N, C-alpha and C positions, 0 to 999 in steps of 0.2 A: 477494603482498600480497592480503588478503581484502577485496574491495570492499563485501562485506555486513557488515563488523565494526561493531560498536557503539562500539569504542574503550574506554577506561578509564571506570569509572564515576565521576560526579562525587562528590566527597567528603561532600556532605551528604545524598546519595540514600538510603544504607543506613539512617541514623537516620529519615529521614522514610518510608520503606516500612515500617521496623520498627514505626513508631506506627500505620500504617494495618493491618498485620498483627495487632497487639494489639487495635485497635477490631473487626477481623473476629472475632478469637477470642471476644472478650467480648460482642460485640453481635449478630454474624450479620448478618442481612438489614438491621436497623435502622441499620448503619452508613451505609446510603444518606441517611438523614436527618439523621444526628447531626454537629452542627458541633463543632469546625472542621473545614473540608474533607469536607463531606457529598458522598459519592460522586456522588450524583444531580446535584449541581450543581459538580462538580470543574472542569469546564471554564470556569466564569464568571470565575474569578480571572485568567485570562490572556488573555481576549477581547480586552481593550484593547491588549494587546501584539501579538496576532496581527493585529488590525485595522490597527495602524501598520505592521506589517511588510508588509502587502500592500497598502497605500494604501487602505484601505476604513473605512466606520464600523463601530462596534461591532455595529450591528444587521443588518450585511451578512456577517458571517462565522459559521460554525459549526464545531466541531470534532467529527468524528463517525467512528466506525468505525476499522478498520484498512485498510492498503492492500490486503490480500486481499479483505476484504468490499467495499471501494470498486470493486476490479477487477470483482468479480461484479455490482454494481450497474450499473456502466458497461456491461459486456458484455451484461447482460440487456437494457438499454435500447437499446443502439445496435448490437450485433453481430447483423445480419439477414443471414446468409449465404444465398448462391444457388449453384447447381451451377458457375457460371463466377466467382464472387467470394466465396471462403471461407477464404482464407488470412489467417493473423495472423502477423506478424513479431515475434520476441522475441529479445533479446540472449541468448546462450548462459549467461551467468552471472548472470542475474537470480536473485532470490530464488526458492528451490524453491516456495514457497507461491504465487507468481505464475505459474510453470509449471503447478501444479495447478489453479489457478483458470481458467486459459486452457484447459487441457485439459478440465476439466469442462463448460465453456460449449460448446466444439466439439462435445463428445459430446452434451451435452443438445440441441443443434440437430441432431443426427443426422448428423454428419460424422466422418470417420475423422481422429483426431489425426495419425497418420503423413502424411497428405496436407495437412492444414490447417494446422498449426504449423510454422512455419520457424525454426529457431533461427540466429541471425546469429553467426558466429564472427569475431571481429576479427583482422586479420592483424597489427596492431599496436596497442599500447595508446596511444590518443591520441583526442582530440576529433574528428579526422578521420574515425574509424570511423563515427561517427553521421551523418555526411553522405555521404561518398563509398562507403563499403561499403553503406549503406543503399541507395543509388541502384543499385549493381550487384546487390544481391539482389533489388530491385524489378524490375528487368529481366529477370533470370534467371527469376523465378518469375511 
């Protein structure tokens, strides 16, 4: 099983994407402002649904970036390694781009990836991996 799989494409997706590709082909950068679904405001149409999903008000949620960009932002702000505290744990089968983002942040802070990035390999595929194995890795490193 591929844990990073997107699954099957929803039936309506191809048609909707083709419409946006046509807009791009015909309008270029001006597609950012052209309704319907101006790219610059494309997140606005689902903010109510996202707010309801997370139990927030529409004004309290924002959709931004990709996971990789968000990892860079998070690590830039909060990863402040010291010679004694520099290790980052990551599951071995995380998205490759997650690994690249973390590796680049480790290097950016002047540390060696080989010493600072700890890949966790599950013994079994289960939820318990994230609790028991994480504790074992923490004590080991």
